[in-house]
N, C-alpha and C positions, 0 to 999 in steps of 0.2 A: 722316523720322527714321531714323537708322541702327540697325538691329536689333542688340542686344547679343548677343555670340557665347555660346553655350552648348555644352559638349562633355563627353563622358565617355571617359576613357582608362584602359584596362587595361595594367598593366605588372608586371614582376617585379623584385625586390630581388636582384640578383646578389651583392652584397657582404655580405648578411646571411642566409646559408644556414641552414635548419632543421637539427635533429639528424639527420634523415633524409637530409640532403644535397640536398633539393629547396629551390627558391626560393619565398618566399611571394608570393602574388599580391595586388596592390594595385589600387585604383581611384582615379582623380583626377576630381573633379567641378569643372568650372571654369565660372564665369559671369562675364562682363565682367572678365576677365583675373584674377580672384581665385578661388583653388581651395581645396578641402579634400580631403585624402587619407585613404582607410580602408585598413586591412589586412583582407583577407577570410580566411575560414577555409578557404582553399584554398592548394595549392602544387603546383608542377609540377617536373619535371626540366628543368634548365637548357637542355640541348641541343634539347629538344622545343618550347621557346617561340619563336614568331614574333612579333617586335614589330610587324612590318608588319601582320599580320592580327589581332594583340591576342588570339591563341589558341594552343592547343597543336596541333602538327602530328602528335602521336602518333595511333595508331589503336586504342590499348588502351582498355579500359573507363573507367579514371580520366580519361583524356584526353577522351573523348567526353562524360562527365558534366560535366567542368569547362567545356567549351565550351558545352554546353547552359546551365549556370548563368550564364556569362558573358552569353550572348544574353538570358536572362531578366532579368538585372540591368540590362542596358543599357535594355531595354524599360521596365522599372520606373522608371528614373531619368527618362527622357524623358516617361513618363506623369505622374510628379510635377511635373516642369517645366510641362507643358501644364495641369495641374489649377490650379497656382498663378497661371498666367496668366489662365485663365477666371475664377477667384475674385477677381482683381484685388489679390492679395497682393503684398507687397514681395518680390521675387526675389532671392535671393543663393545662392551655392553652399552655405553654411551652412544656409540655410532648407531647401533641397532635401534635404540630408543629414539635417537634423533630422527632416524628415517620414518619410524612409526608416527612421531609427531609431526612430520612435514618439515622438520628444521634442516633436514638434508636438501641442499639446493637442487640436487639432481632430481630428487623425488618429493615434490610438493604434494600437499593433501588438499582435497576439496574444500574442507571446512576452513583451514588456515588461509588459503588464497582468497576465499569468498569473504571471510571475515576482515582480511587486510584490505580488501577493496572497499568494504563498507565503512570500515574506519577512516579510510582516506576520503571517501565521499562526505563523511559526517564533518570533517574538518573544513569542507567547502561549502557548508549550509549557508545560505545568504549570498553566495557569490556564484557558484556553478550549479548548486542543487537546492531544492526546496526540502524542507524538513519531511514532508509527506513522502517524497521520492525515496529518501534514505530509509524511512520506516518500511516502505515496500521492499527495498533490498533486504532489510532485516527479517521481515516476515518470509520472504522467499527462502533465505538461508535456514530459518527456523523449520519451515515446512519440509524443505529438502532433506534436512538432516533427521527429521522425524521418519521420512520414508527410508532413508539409508539405515536407520537403526531397526525399523520394523522388518525390512526385507532382506537386509544383508547382515543382520545381527552385530553390527559394529557401530562405533561412534564417529568413526570418520573412514575415509577411503582415499588411496592415492589417486592423484589426478589422472595418471595413466589408465586407472580402472574405469574411469567415467566412459560410457559408451551410449549408442543409441538406445539401447534397452532401458537404461537409467532415465534418459530424457523422456521416453514414451511412457514409463511408469509414473514419472513425475506429473505429466500431463494428466494421466488417468487419476492419480492420487488427488490432485487439486479439485477434479470434477466430482469424484465419488466420495471422498473423505472430507474434504474441505468444503464441498457444496459451492465452489466458486462458479459464477457465470462465465460464459465463453470468453468475453473480452477481458475479464479479470484474469482468467487462466493465461491468456496471451501476454498481458503485462508482466506476470510472474516469469513466464517462459522467456520473455525478452530479457528480464534481469539475469536469469541464468545463463543465457545465450551470451550476454555482455561479458560476463566473468570468464566464460570459456574462450571467447574471442580474445581477451586479455591474456589468458594463459597460452593461446597459441602464438599470439605476437611476441610474447616473451620466450617462446620456444620451451616452454614447460610440457606442452602437449603437441603431439605431432599429428594426430588424427582428430578430425572435427566430429564429435558425437552428433551434432545437429545436422550433418551432411544428409540431404534428401528428405528432411523434415520440414514441413512448411506449416505455418499457422495462419488462419484467416479470421479476422475480426468480422463480426456480424454487425449489421446496420441496426442501431438501436432507436427505435421511434420514441424520443423523449417527449413526454407530455407537457403542454403548456395550457393555460386558461385563455378563453376568449375574453374580450373586453366586457361582455355582458356578465360573465361569471366572475370576473373581478370586482364589477360593480355590485353584484349580488352579495358577495362576501363583505365588502367595505360597508354597504348600507344595512347589513343585517344587525339587528339588536340583539345582544347577548346578555342574559341575566346572570350568567356565571363568570366571574371576574377572570378566571385563568383562561377561559376561551376568548374573551375579549382582548386580553393582553397578547395571547399567541396570534389572533387576527391581525391586530396592530403591527405586530413585528413582520408577519408574513406580508401585508400589504406595503409595509415600508420597503421590503426587499424587492416586492413587485415594481415598485416606482423608482428604485435606485439600481437594481441588479446586483446588490451585494450578496455574497455567499454567506452561509450561516456564520461561520467562524469570524468574518469580517464584521458583521452587524453586531456579533457577540462582544467583540472588542472595540467597538466604535466609541471613541472618547471626544470631548469638546475640541481638543486640539486638531481633530480631523476636519472640522467644519470651518471653512474659511470664507471671508466676505471680500469680493472684488472691488475694484474702483467704482463700479456702478451699483453697488449695493446688492448684488446677486450672491446667494450662498452657494457653496460648492462643498462636496466632500472630496477632500484630497488625502488619500490614504493608501500606503503600500499593502498590497494583498498579503495575507498571512501565508497563503500556498506558495507564491512565486516571488514575493517582494516586488512585483510590478505596481506601478503607481496607477491608481483609479482617479479619473477626474470626472465627477458627476454633479451636474447642476441639480440643486434641490427644487423639485416641483412643489405645488401648494400642498398636496396630500401628506407627503413625507414631513413638510414643515409643521402641519398640524399635529402629527404624531410626536415629533419631538417636543413640540410646545406642551402636549398633553402630559408627558412624562419628566419635564424638566425638574419638578421638585420631588420626584419619586424618592423615598428614603434609600431603596437598594442602590439607585443610580448615584446618588449623593455619597453613599458610603463606598462604593467600588469605583467611582470616578468614570462611569460610562453613561452613554446618552440614553440607552434603553434597557430596561430590566429583563433581558432575554433568558428564558429557561434553557435547560440543556437540549441538545439536538434530539435526543430520544424523546423527551417530553413534548417538544415542539411537534415532531412527526406524529406522535400518538394523538395529540389534541387536534392536529389539523384533519385527521381522519373523522373526528367528531364534527368539526366545522363543515366538512364536505358533506356529511350526512345531513346536517341541520339546514344547509344550503340547497340541498337537492343536487349536488354536483356528483356525477358518476366518474369521477377521476381519482387516482391515487395521488392525493396531495402530499408533497414533502417540502421541506425547506428549499430544495434545489428547483421545485417547480416554479417558484417565484422568479429565480434567475433566468430560466427559460423563457417565462412569460414576459419579462422585461425586454429581453432581446427580440423576441418574435413580434409580441403584440404592442407593447409600449413604444418601442423604438423604430424597428424596421417597417412595421405596418403604418407608421406615421412619417415615412420617408426620411428617416435619419440614416445617413450612409453607413455602410459596413465599417469603414475605418473609425468613424466616430463612436459606433457602438463597441468596437474593439477596444478603443481608448477607455470607455466608461467602465467596460467588464474587466479591464487590467489585463487584457490579452497582449501577447508581444506580436502577434500577427492575426491578420484577418482569417487565416486558415483555422485558427482555434475558433474564432467566432462563428464560423459556418456551421459548427457542431450544434450551436444553440439556435441558430437563425432558421426558422421554418417559413416556407413559402405559403402564405395564407390564401384562401379563396378570394378574400376581398381585394387583395393587392393584385391577384390574377385578372379579377373582374375589372378593377380600376384601369389597369394597363391595356386590357382589350377593348375597353370603352374608348380609351384615348385613340387606339388604332382604328376603332370604327369611325370616330369623329374625323380623323384625317382621310380615311377613304371616302367618306360622305362629302367632305369638302372638295376633294379633287374631282369627284364624280360630278358634282354640281358646277365646278369651275369649267370642266371640259364641255359640259352640256350647253353652257352659256356661250362658249366659243363656236 
């Protein structure tokens, strides 16, 4: 019986050049005189392309990378063809391409499974997921595919090809190429692991590439200001208007615990008055959609009053003219220098200071602090809450008074 012909041909479309003037590279997979064409995410300068060699003749880095990619892709198509033969499956050009693209149910690909997971999460933003969580999944996929392209010379890989080596390479890639801190690396690795666990649960993957690999978060000492430092910033007179504005926004966050994005989007409808005339900020957090309930103290009231007729606020419908986060953090460093504070001030320092110094140091209970911060549990709040020397001293002074009382009482007996 005559063997049916299988071939893989790489070529360029000279008639449909890209905006950069290069020709897109395409691949034609043929089996038994029927073919399927795919446009690859690659292009080449027309004079450098050799149709005889099906490669670029250039010696530049892009040409070398393109040729490596073509070689790897050719091998992959032939491997898929051989796999289908060994499995006794019906072979066609479409079946070969489907398996390459991960549309073959038996052979899912890493990119397609990860992207499908992210798309499903995106549909649940506001119910099961926060927008920032989905963005983290998207970034994780982006970085992972950058690594696959760099080290494996392919745009995607079969799920069954994912192994412990790739997991360890990704860990190293995040640290060395993306310069991620340890805890950020772990968050990305957890995203990757969740998708792998999903694949295992659906029986798309039989071996767990994370087996035997453990990740440990490091304790981060989050900085906060003392009450004296907060007072120093609040009482400082600034001659530069932008510094005065940033100081006011920062202090507002110190006394409300609002995160940057929440104060940036704070609107009149988020401030409510109760039956006793007390003003409250009642606002869903942008990050989690959890409701914050925060009584307004006198200092944040003063700040709101100061900016109530600000043209920017009136135009945007916000309560404060908050600059972007990058500018805020840059100007806060100037403020720290001018106030003689040797700490790295950021917008998030204000939130930590609120939890530790404004609330907990003044005997506000942990559940109440959690409610004001918009946390779903006190476990989250404990990351912000710091035990202060003054609270330790206060508690021990109380112990000493009790000991002294009972000692005197026993002496009288």
